[in-house]
TIKOLKOL-848199 format. One line per 3 residues: number of its first residue (from 1); their letters; for each residue x, y, z of N, C-alpha, C, CB. Coordinates in steps of 0.05 Angstrom, whole numbers. Glycine has a CB too. Example, Ala and Ser with C-alpha at 12.3 -4.5 7.8 and 13.67 -1.06 7.14 Angstrom:
BEGIN
1	AS	264 -114 156 246 -90 156 264 -66 156 226 -89 181; 257 -45 142 273 -21 143 258 1 157 282 -12 114
END
This chain:
BEGIN
1	XXX	-382 769 -388 -363 769 -365 -379 771 -339 -343 793 -368; -406 772 -342 -421 777 -316 -421 751 -300 -452 787 -322; -420 728 -312 -419 703 -297 -395 701 -281 -421 681 -315
4	XXX	-374 712 -292 -346 709 -278 -348 723 -251 -321 721 -296; -364 744 -247 -365 758 -223 -375 742 -201 -381 780 -227; -391 720 -207 -403 706 -186 -391 677 -183 -433 704 -190
7	XXX	-367 675 -195 -354 649 -195 -349 639 -166 -328 650 -210; -339 656 -149 -332 648 -120 -358 648 -105 -310 669 -107; -378 661 -114 -404 659 -97 -413 631 -100 -427 681 -107
10	XXX	-412 618 -123 -420 591 -127 -407 572 -108 -417 583 -154; -380 580 -102 -363 561 -84 -371 567 -55 -331 566 -88; -385 588 -47 -393 594 -22 -369 608 -7 -402 568 -8
13	XXX	-351 620 -21 -328 633 -8 -328 665 -12 -302 620 -20; -349 673 -25 -353 703 -27 -380 710 -24 -343 713 -53; -388 733 -24 -417 742 -21 -422 765 -40 -424 751 8
16	XXX	-446 774 -41 -452 795 -60 -439 822 -53 -482 799 -61; -433 825 -28 -419 850 -22 -388 849 -30 -421 855 10; -379 826 -38 -351 824 -44 -349 811 -72 -335 806 -23
19	XXX	-357 826 -91 -355 814 -121 -327 816 -130 -374 830 -142; -321 796 -148 -296 797 -161 -296 816 -182 -288 772 -170; -277 835 -180 -278 856 -201 -267 846 -228 -261 881 -193
22	XXX	-280 859 -249 -268 853 -276 -240 864 -280 -286 864 -298; -234 883 -265 -207 896 -267 -189 885 -247 -209 927 -264; -189 857 -244 -171 845 -223 -142 844 -231 -180 816 -217
25	XXX	-136 858 -253 -107 859 -261 -100 837 -279 -88 859 -238; -76 837 -291 -68 816 -310 -67 789 -297 -41 821 -323; -57 789 -270 -55 763 -257 -83 750 -253 -42 766 -229
28	XXX	-103 766 -245 -129 755 -242 -142 745 -268 -147 776 -230; -138 760 -290 -147 752 -315 -133 725 -326 -143 776 -334; -109 723 -317 -94 697 -326 -103 674 -309 -62 700 -325
31	XXX	-107 678 -283 -112 656 -265 -142 647 -267 -104 665 -237; -160 666 -274 -188 659 -274 -195 634 -291 -204 683 -283; -185 632 -315 -191 608 -331 -182 582 -317 -177 610 -359
34	XXX	-158 582 -306 -148 560 -293 -163 551 -268 -121 564 -287; -173 571 -256 -189 565 -230 -216 554 -239 -194 593 -211; -227 565 -260 -253 554 -270 -249 527 -280 -264 571 -293
37	XXX	-228 519 -293 -223 492 -303 -219 473 -280 -199 491 -323; -204 481 -259 -199 465 -235 -226 458 -221 -181 481 -215; -243 479 -220 -270 474 -209 -288 455 -224 -284 499 -207
40	XXX	-289 459 -251 -304 441 -268 -292 412 -266 -303 452 -297; -266 408 -265 -253 383 -264 -263 369 -236 -220 387 -267; -261 385 -215 -270 374 -188 -298 365 -189 -266 395 -165
43	XXX	-315 383 -200 -344 376 -202 -347 352 -219 -361 399 -215; -335 350 -240 -338 324 -257 -328 301 -244 -323 324 -284; -307 301 -227 -299 278 -214 -317 268 -193 -274 283 -205
46	XXX	-328 290 -177 -348 283 -157 -371 270 -169 -357 306 -142; -382 280 -192 -406 269 -202 -400 242 -214 -418 287 -222; -377 236 -225 -370 210 -236 -370 191 -214 -342 211 -249
49	XXX	-357 200 -190 -356 181 -167 -384 173 -156 -340 193 -145; -400 195 -154 -428 191 -145 -445 174 -164 -442 219 -140; -439 177 -190 -455 162 -208 -446 133 -210 -454 174 -234
52	XXX	-419 128 -211 -411 101 -214 -402 86 -188 -390 101 -235; -388 105 -169 -380 91 -144 -361 67 -149 -405 81 -130; -364 47 -132 -346 24 -132 -355 8 -156 -348 7 -104
55	XXX	-336 -5 -171 -343 -21 -197 -361 -45 -186 -314 -32 -214; -381 -50 -201 -400 -72 -194 -387 -97 -190 -421 -77 -216; -366 -104 -204 -350 -129 -204 -340 -134 -176 -327 -127 -225
58	XXX	-332 -112 -163 -317 -115 -137 -336 -111 -113 -293 -94 -135; -360 -104 -117 -381 -101 -95 -383 -126 -80 -408 -93 -105; -381 -124 -53 -384 -148 -36 -357 -161 -32 -403 -167 -48
61	XXX	-336 -150 -43 -311 -162 -42 -292 -145 -24 -300 -166 -69; -277 -157 -6 -259 -141 13 -245 -158 34 -276 -120 28; -231 -145 49 -217 -159 72 -222 -140 97 -184 -165 65
64	XXX	-239 -150 114 -248 -132 136 -232 -141 160 -280 -134 143; -220 -119 175 -205 -128 197 -223 -138 220 -187 -104 207; -214 -160 232 -228 -171 255 -206 -177 277 -244 -198 246
67	XXX	-194 -154 284 -173 -157 304 -184 -170 330 -159 -130 310; -166 -185 343 -173 -200 367 -195 -221 365 -182 -182 387; -204 -226 340 -224 -247 336 -209 -275 336 -240 -242 307
70	XXX	-225 -295 342 -213 -323 345 -218 -337 318 -227 -339 369; -195 -348 308 -196 -366 286 -207 -392 292 -171 -369 275; -227 -403 281 -237 -430 289 -217 -452 283 -264 -437 275
73	XXX	-200 -460 303 -180 -478 297 -188 -508 295 -161 -475 317; -215 -513 298 -223 -540 295 -230 -547 266 -247 -544 313; -227 -528 248 -236 -533 219 -214 -551 208 -238 -504 200
76	XXX	-223 -568 191 -207 -590 180 -202 -585 150 -221 -618 184; -176 -584 142 -169 -582 114 -150 -605 108 -156 -556 109; -141 -606 83 -120 -626 75 -94 -612 68 -129 -643 50
79	XXX	-73 -625 80 -47 -610 73 -37 -621 45 -24 -615 97; -13 -611 39 -3 -616 10 3 -646 8 25 -599 2; 3 -660 28 7 -690 25 -19 -706 24 23 -702 50
82	XXX	-41 -690 26 -67 -703 24 -78 -711 52 -65 -728 6; -64 -707 72 -74 -714 100 -93 -693 112 -50 -717 118; -114 -705 126 -133 -686 138 -118 -675 163 -161 -701 147
85	XXX	-122 -649 167 -107 -635 189 -126 -613 199 -79 -623 180; -130 -613 225 -143 -587 235 -125 -563 235 -154 -590 263; -136 -540 234 -119 -516 233 -102 -516 261 -139 -490 229
88	XXX	-112 -528 282 -97 -527 306 -70 -539 305 -112 -539 328; -65 -554 283 -38 -569 280 -17 -547 278 -37 -587 252; -23 -524 266 -4 -505 260 -3 -481 280 -9 -496 234
91	XXX	-22 -482 299 -24 -461 319 -15 -474 347 -55 -449 321; 12 -474 350 21 -486 375 35 -467 394 40 -508 370; 60 -460 386 76 -442 401 88 -419 387 97 -456 414
94	XXX	84 -417 360 94 -396 345 72 -378 332 113 -407 324; 78 -353 326 55 -338 312 55 -349 283 60 -304 311; 31 -343 270 26 -354 244 19 -332 224 4 -375 246
97	XXX	30 -333 201 23 -318 178 3 -332 162 46 -312 161; -21 -319 160 -43 -333 145 -51 -319 120 -67 -335 163; -53 -333 99 -61 -323 73 -82 -339 60 -38 -322 55
100	XXX	-103 -327 50 -124 -342 33 -120 -335 5 -155 -334 41; -117 -355 -12 -112 -353 -41 -123 -374 -53 -84 -351 -48; -122 -375 -80 -129 -400 -94 -104 -405 -112 -158 -397 -112
103	XXX	-96 -430 -118 -70 -435 -129 -70 -432 -161 -60 -463 -120; -95 -433 -172 -95 -429 -202 -102 -399 -209 -117 -449 -215; -100 -383 -190 -106 -354 -192 -84 -343 -213 -104 -338 -162
106	XXX	-92 -329 -234 -73 -321 -256 -59 -294 -248 -89 -317 -283; -69 -279 -228 -57 -255 -222 -49 -250 -194 -73 -235 -229; -69 -241 -179 -65 -227 -152 -52 -249 -133 -94 -215 -138
109	XXX	-60 -273 -134 -51 -295 -114 -21 -299 -116 -66 -322 -118; -13 -302 -141 16 -306 -147 34 -284 -136 20 -308 -178; 24 -259 -140 37 -236 -130 40 -235 -100 23 -211 -139
112	XXX	17 -243 -87 15 -243 -59 36 -262 -48 -13 -251 -49; 36 -285 -59 53 -309 -49 83 -303 -54 45 -338 -66; 87 -291 -76 116 -283 -83 126 -262 -65 120 -274 -112
115	XXX	109 -242 -59 117 -221 -41 121 -231 -12 96 -200 -42; 104 -250 -5 108 -263 23 135 -277 25 86 -284 30; 142 -292 3 169 -306 3 191 -285 4 171 -324 -23
118	XXX	188 -263 -12 210 -243 -12 212 -230 14 205 -222 -33; 190 -222 28 192 -209 53 202 -226 75 166 -197 60; 192 -251 77 198 -271 98 227 -279 97 181 -297 95
121	XXX	238 -283 71 265 -294 69 285 -274 77 271 -303 43; 278 -249 79 295 -227 89 298 -225 117 286 -203 79; 281 -239 132 282 -238 162 300 -258 173 255 -243 173
124	XXX	314 -252 194 333 -271 207 315 -293 221 353 -257 228; 289 -288 224 273 -309 237 268 -331 221 248 -300 247; 270 -355 230 266 -381 215 238 -393 215 283 -400 227
127	XXX	227 -399 194 200 -413 193 203 -439 204 189 -415 166; 181 -448 218 182 -475 233 192 -472 259 199 -494 219; 211 -452 265 222 -449 292 212 -424 304 252 -448 291
130	XXX	211 -400 289 202 -376 300 173 -369 293 220 -355 293; 164 -381 271 137 -375 261 127 -395 242 136 -348 247; 103 -396 236 90 -414 216 77 -399 194 70 -431 229
133	XXX	75 -410 171 60 -397 149 38 -418 138 80 -387 125; 14 -408 139 -9 -424 131 -21 -411 108 -29 -428 153; -23 -426 84 -36 -416 59 -59 -435 54 -17 -415 34
136	XXX	-83 -423 53 -107 -437 50 -120 -430 22 -127 -430 75; -127 -450 7 -141 -445 -18 -171 -442 -13 -136 -469 -38; -183 -419 -22 -211 -418 -19 -229 -430 -43 -218 -390 -15
139	XXX	-215 -443 -60 -229 -457 -83 -231 -486 -75 -213 -455 -110; -255 -496 -70 -261 -524 -61 -252 -544 -84 -292 -527 -54; -248 -536 -108 -242 -554 -130 -213 -560 -129 -251 -541 -158
142	XXX	-197 -544 -115 -168 -551 -117 -158 -574 -100 -151 -526 -110; -137 -586 -108 -130 -611 -94 -103 -609 -80 -128 -634 -113; -96 -629 -63 -72 -628 -50 -46 -629 -70 -71 -651 -29
145	XXX	-49 -643 -92 -29 -643 -113 -22 -617 -122 -37 -658 -134; -43 -600 -127 -39 -572 -135 -25 -556 -113 -65 -559 -143; -33 -561 -88 -21 -548 -66 9 -555 -64 -35 -554 -41
148	XXX	16 -581 -68 44 -590 -67 60 -578 -89 45 -621 -69; 48 -574 -113 63 -562 -134 68 -533 -129 50 -566 -160; 50 -518 -117 54 -489 -111 74 -489 -88 26 -474 -103
151	XXX	76 -506 -69 96 -506 -48 123 -510 -59 90 -527 -28; 127 -530 -79 151 -536 -89 162 -511 -106 149 -562 -106; 145 -498 -119 152 -474 -135 164 -453 -117 127 -462 -149
154	XXX	147 -446 -97 156 -424 -78 182 -430 -61 132 -419 -58; 184 -457 -59 209 -465 -42 235 -458 -57 209 -497 -35; 233 -460 -83 256 -451 -99 263 -422 -97 251 -457 -128
157	XXX	242 -407 -90 247 -379 -88 255 -368 -60 223 -365 -96; 252 -388 -41 257 -380 -14 287 -384 -6 239 -396 5; 303 -367 -21 333 -367 -18 344 -339 -27 348 -390 -36
160	XXX	365 -331 -15 377 -307 -23 394 -311 -48 394 -296 -2; 395 -292 -65 409 -294 -93 438 -302 -86 409 -265 -110; 448 -323 -99 474 -331 -96 480 -351 -72 489 -308 -94
163	XXX	459 -356 -58 461 -373 -33 445 -396 -35 452 -359 -7; 448 -417 -18 433 -441 -19 406 -437 -6 447 -463 -6; 391 -460 -6 363 -458 6 364 -453 36 348 -484 1
166	XXX	347 -433 43 346 -427 71 330 -449 86 333 -400 75; 339 -452 111 326 -474 126 298 -466 135 344 -482 151; 281 -486 139 253 -483 153 232 -482 135 252 -459 171
169	XXX	236 -479 107 213 -475 90 194 -501 91 224 -468 61; 206 -523 87 189 -547 87 174 -551 112 205 -569 82; 188 -543 134 175 -549 161 155 -527 168 196 -550 184
172	XXX	160 -502 158 144 -480 167 124 -467 149 161 -460 174; 125 -477 124 103 -468 103 85 -490 96 116 -457 77; 59 -485 99 39 -506 95 17 -495 76 26 -515 124
175	XXX	11 -514 57 -7 -504 36 -33 -525 37 9 -504 7; -56 -512 43 -79 -529 49 -100 -526 28 -91 -521 76; -117 -546 26 -141 -546 10 -165 -557 25 -136 -562 -13
178	XXX	-189 -552 19 -211 -561 34 -238 -560 19 -213 -546 59; -258 -567 34 -286 -567 25 -298 -540 30 -303 -590 39; -321 -534 18 -331 -508 17 -339 -500 46 -354 -506 -2
181	XXX	-351 -517 63 -360 -511 90 -336 -500 108 -372 -537 102; -315 -513 110 -293 -502 127 -280 -475 114 -270 -525 132; -280 -476 87 -270 -452 74 -288 -428 80 -267 -456 43
184	XXX	-314 -431 78 -332 -408 84 -329 -401 113 -361 -414 78; -326 -419 132 -325 -411 159 -299 -396 164 -327 -435 178; -276 -406 153 -252 -391 157 -252 -363 145 -230 -406 147
187	XXX	-262 -361 122 -265 -336 109 -280 -315 123 -276 -340 84; -302 -324 134 -320 -307 150 -307 -298 176 -346 -323 156; -292 -317 188 -280 -311 214 -257 -290 210 -270 -337 227
190	XXX	-243 -290 187 -221 -270 184 -229 -245 169 -197 -283 170; -255 -245 160 -264 -220 143 -256 -221 115 -251 -195 154; -253 -246 105 -246 -248 75 -269 -251 59 -227 -271 68
193	XXX	-275 -231 42 -300 -232 25 -292 -235 -2 -318 -205 28; -302 -254 -17 -297 -258 -45 -320 -269 -60 -273 -276 -49; -319 -272 -87 -341 -282 -101 -330 -292 -129 -365 -261 -104
196	XXX	-347 -309 -141 -341 -321 -167 -352 -304 -189 -352 -348 -168; -336 -300 -210 -347 -285 -234 -350 -305 -258 -327 -261 -243; -373 -309 -265 -378 -328 -289 -367 -318 -314 -408 -333 -293
199	XXX	-365 -293 -318 -357 -281 -344 -327 -286 -349 -364 -250 -345; -311 -281 -328 -283 -286 -330 -273 -313 -320 -270 -265 -315; -292 -329 -307 -286 -355 -295 -262 -353 -277 -281 -375 -317
202	XXX	-265 -331 -260 -243 -327 -239 -258 -319 -212 -221 -303 -248; -244 -320 -191 -253 -309 -166 -243 -280 -164 -242 -326 -143; -263 -264 -154 -256 -237 -149 -251 -233 -118 -279 -219 -159
205	XXX	-228 -224 -112 -222 -225 -84 -201 -202 -78 -211 -254 -75; -195 -195 -52 -177 -174 -45 -149 -188 -38 -188 -155 -20; -128 -170 -38 -103 -180 -30 -95 -171 -2 -82 -172 -51
208	XXX	-83 -190 12 -74 -185 38 -68 -208 54 -93 -170 51; -55 -204 76 -47 -227 93 -51 -219 123 -17 -234 87; -53 -239 141 -58 -234 168 -38 -247 186 -85 -242 174
211	XXX	-35 -236 209 -17 -248 229 -32 -256 254 5 -228 235; -30 -279 263 -45 -290 286 -26 -298 308 -64 -314 277; -36 -299 332 -22 -309 354 -21 -339 354 -34 -299 379
214	XXX	-3 -350 369 -3 -381 372 -31 -393 379 18 -390 394; -49 -378 395 -73 -387 401 -95 -381 380 -80 -377 426; -87 -371 359 -105 -366 335 -122 -339 338 -125 -390 332
217	XXX	-111 -320 352 -124 -294 355 -113 -276 333 -119 -281 383; -130 -264 317 -121 -246 296 -107 -220 306 -143 -239 279; -83 -217 301 -67 -195 311 -62 -171 294 -43 -206 319
220	XXX	-55 -177 267 -49 -157 250 -59 -163 223 -21 -152 251; -65 -142 205 -72 -147 177 -53 -128 161 -103 -140 170; -46 -139 139 -30 -124 120 -46 -125 92 -1 -136 118
223	XXX	-50 -103 80 -67 -100 57 -49 -101 31 -83 -73 59; -61 -107 9 -46 -103 -16 -27 -126 -22 -30 -76 -15; -6 -122 -37 10 -142 -43 42 -133 -38 3 -150 -73
226	XXX	46 -114 -22 72 -108 -15 73 -106 16 81 -81 -29; 93 -123 28 94 -126 56 123 -120 65 84 -154 66; 125 -98 78 154 -89 87 164 -110 107 154 -58 101
229	XXX	187 -121 103 200 -142 120 200 -129 151 232 -150 108; 206 -106 152 206 -93 181 180 -96 194 214 -63 181; 158 -89 179 130 -90 189 122 -120 196 110 -78 168
232	XXX	130 -138 179 123 -165 184 137 -174 209 130 -183 162; 163 -167 212 179 -175 235 167 -165 261 209 -165 231; 159 -139 262 147 -128 285 120 -140 291 145 -99 283
235	XXX	103 -148 271 80 -160 275 82 -188 286 67 -159 253; 102 -203 277 108 -231 288 117 -229 318 132 -246 270; 135 -210 323 143 -206 351 120 -199 370 164 -184 353
238	XXX	103 -182 362 79 -175 377 62 -199 379 65 -154 365; 55 -212 359 36 -235 362 50 -259 378 27 -245 332; 76 -260 378 89 -281 396 89 -273 425 118 -285 388
241	XXX	79 -250 431 80 -240 460 109 -237 467 65 -261 480; 126 -228 449 154 -221 453 171 -247 460 157 -199 476; 160 -271 452 177 -295 456 198 -298 435 160 -320 455
244	XXX	196 -282 413 219 -284 393 226 -254 388 211 -301 365; 249 -251 373 260 -224 369 282 -218 390 238 -204 372; 290 -192 388 311 -184 404 305 -155 417 336 -184 388
247	XXX	322 -146 435 317 -119 448 314 -98 426 339 -111 468; 327 -99 405 323 -80 382 293 -80 373 343 -87 357; 282 -105 370 253 -106 365 236 -90 384 243 -134 365
250	XXX	243 -94 409 227 -81 430 229 -49 427 238 -91 460; 252 -41 421 257 -11 415 239 -3 393 287 -6 408; 241 -17 371 224 -10 347 196 -10 353 229 -28 325
253	XXX	185 -30 367 159 -31 375 149 -6 392 155 -58 391; 169 3 408 163 28 424 161 53 407 184 32 445; 176 52 384 177 76 366 157 75 346 203 79 354
256	XXX	146 52 339 126 48 318 101 35 331 138 30 294; 79 43 320 54 30 328 38 21 304 37 49 345; 21 3 307 5 -9 286 -17 8 281 -4 -36 294
259	XXX	-22 18 256 -44 35 247 -63 15 232 -34 59 228; -87 10 247 -106 -8 237 -119 4 212 -126 -14 259; -120 29 211 -135 41 187 -118 37 161 -140 73 192
262	XXX	-92 38 164 -75 33 141 -65 5 138 -51 51 144; -66 -9 158 -55 -37 158 -24 -38 156 -67 -54 133; -12 -19 171 18 -18 171 27 -3 196 29 -4 144
265	XXX	54 -7 200 65 9 223 74 34 217 86 -4 235; 68 54 233 73 82 230 90 92 253 48 97 227; 105 114 251 122 125 271 105 136 294 140 146 260
268	XXX	110 128 317 96 138 341 113 163 351 94 114 363; 105 187 342 119 212 348 123 216 378 103 234 338; 102 213 393 103 219 422 123 200 435 75 217 434
271	XXX	122 175 427 141 157 441 170 164 432 135 127 434; 175 171 407 200 179 398 211 205 415 198 184 369; 193 223 419 200 246 434 207 239 462 176 266 433
274	XXX	190 221 474 199 211 501 225 198 504 181 193 510; 230 181 481 255 166 482 278 186 478 256 143 458; 276 205 460 295 225 456 301 241 481 286 243 435
277	XXX	280 248 496 282 263 520 299 247 542 253 270 530; 291 221 543 305 206 563 335 202 556 291 180 568; 341 198 531 370 195 522 384 222 528 372 188 490
280	XXX	371 244 524 383 271 529 390 275 558 364 292 521; 370 268 576 374 270 605 398 253 612 348 261 621; 397 228 603 419 210 610 446 220 602 415 184 598
283	XXX	447 231 577 473 242 567 483 264 584 471 253 538; 463 283 592 471 307 607 481 297 635 446 328 610; 469 275 646 475 266 674 503 255 672 454 243 685
286	XXX	510 241 651 537 230 648 556 252 643 538 210 627; 551 270 629 570 293 624 576 309 650 560 312 602; 553 313 666 557 328 692 574 311 712 530 334 705
289	XXX	569 285 711 585 269 729 616 271 724 577 240 726; 623 270 699 650 272 692 661 301 696 654 263 665; 644 321 691 655 348 695 659 355 725 635 369 682
292	XXX	643 344 743 645 349 771 662 331 786 620 347 781; 671 311 773 687 291 786 714 301 789 688 266 771; 727 299 813 753 309 819 773 288 810 755 316 849
295	XXX	790 297 790 811 280 779 834 275 799 822 292 753; 846 252 803 870 247 819 892 266 810 879 218 818; 906 280 829 930 296 822 922 323 813 948 283 800
298	XXX	896 330 810 887 357 802 890 376 826 858 357 792; 898 402 820 899 421 843 873 424 858 908 447 834; 875 429 883 850 435 897 839 460 891 853 433 926
301	XXX	812 464 895 799 490 891 812 513 906 770 488 899; 811 537 897 824 560 914 816 560 944 815 587 902; 791 555 951 781 556 978 795 533 995 749 553 978
304	XXX	797 510 981 811 489 998 842 496 1000 807 459 986; 854 510 981 881 516 984 885 536 1007 893 525 958; 869 556 1008 870 576 1029 867 563 1057 847 597 1025
307	XXX	849 543 1060 845 529 1085 872 516 1093 822 507 1083; 884 504 1072 908 487 1079 931 507 1086 917 466 1053; 931 528 1071 954 549 1079 949 560 1107 955 575 1058
310	XXX	925 568 1115 918 578 1140 925 559 1162 891 584 1141; 921 534 1157 925 511 1176 955 510 1183 916 483 1164; 972 513 1161 1001 510 1163 1011 532 1181 1014 511 1135
313	X	1002 558 1178 1011 581 1195 1002 578 1223 1002 607 1184
END
């Protein structure tokens, strides 16, 4: 039992003048094994992380935020019809949702694209009119025919259950392929790092999408494969310089701010407090106005009645 006396000393939370007594009572004797187990588990987890760290397969892979960076709009790709088009074709007057995928991806890319369809179809904003979607394959072996097939499949999903096809998909969603040079330059510009794995014969890459301004300035990043429609809407409104959206969107942007570390919008507590304070002051002002307002036909105050009576006499 001697070693148990120095358990907390090893943690640096006790000293030799404050030994843990063996007679700590029944509670102490019961809790001590659990505390020791928790400490051993924490130590084992720390050692495992230090020893293994990030899996070797994913090293060098990621999506680095390059907010306010310029996308090279002179890069030339092929659209789903096989036509050569510079990226500037899609960066005109609307904000752009940009995704880098490859169309034969068996896992992550399909999830990313399906989630994009699900989130964007829930918005009242219309593709082609309020925003553009540009999907670029980073596999130089893929062809426009493959891009056209992917577009046709996703177009079927861009509808609400029980309703017809939503307008704007064909005009607002664009699926591109290209050669390695423009692919590499675009990936570097937006911070998209990926690599080929010979063993699995697949690309190893991160999941995420980007929002850019009409001039091709990177404005927002969203990580993973789940994109909240409200977050996407606020990002598009911001990237459009408020040329789309409604007064409600402006209110939401006041109450929420973009957290670049998490890649999502979070509640801006200080702004909410200011807004609540302003609403409270306004409500009190209106209340006082009606309380102090003299209603027609209401009796005059006692002082006014005394003056009137004195004047009559």
